N, C-alpha and C positions, 0 to 999 in steps of 0.2 A: 726393411723401410717403408716411412711415409715419404711415397712421394710429393704429398702437400705439403709439408715444410722443407722450409728453404733454409742452411745454414752460411753464409755470406764467410768467407775465409777473412775473417775480420775478429781480433780479440784485445781485450785493452786492462791493465792492472789499474787496479785501482784500490790504492793502500788504505783509504780509510773504511771501507770494506774488508778487508782483505781476504778480498775475490779477486775473479778473474771475470769478466764479462765476455759472456760471445751470443751475437743476436742470429736471434731466427725468424722467419718470414712464415707466416701461414695463410692465408687469403688476402693477401696485401697487411696483413698488420703484421706489425711489429714487435717479438718479444724477446727483451730482456733475459740472458738466460745468463745465471750466475755458476761458479765454481766456488767454493773456497777453498783457501790455501789449507785447509788442514786436511782434504779430503785429500788434493794435490801430496803435500806429504806421506800421505799414509799411503799410496799408492805409491809414489817415487821410494820410498824406506829410505828416507834421510830428508835432514830440515834444506828448507826451501828458503834463503837467506837478501836472495837479490834479484831485481823484474827481470833479468835478462832469464836464470836457475826458474824463476818462477812460471815466464811463457814458454822457455822449453818443454818441463815437464808436461804444462797443458800441451802441447802440441805431440808429445810422446804418446798423448791418453786421449787426443782429440777424437778418434772414433769412438770410444766409449763412453764420452761425454755426449758427443751428440744423438746416442743411443737412449741415452738416459732421460736427454729433456726432448725426445720425442715420444716419450712412452709417459714423460709425466703432460706434456702438451697433451696428447691423447687425452691422458686422464683428469686433462684437468686442475691438476695440482698449481695452479697458480696464487702468489701470496697475496693480501691485501693492495699492490701496488701493478699485479698485474704479471709479473717478473716468474719466472724458474729458477729455484736456487739447488744448485747441489749438494751434500756435503753437510 
């Protein structure tokens, strides 16, 4: 685990993007990380139809998501807006 990348215990559902945002911080820079709903549904093996269920699934897979985000940050796999997208 990269000690230079920190994750706050924050997450929020964005219904327009159909994704959960969870922030990371590296060298003082805030990096918005996103996991798409379809990724969460695939991992949970069920449809997630409300915000509470979506955030519960996110919490269940948070460790895996942070590892994936760390790898993407280390590999500089940012989108055009400087964000990390999983899924």
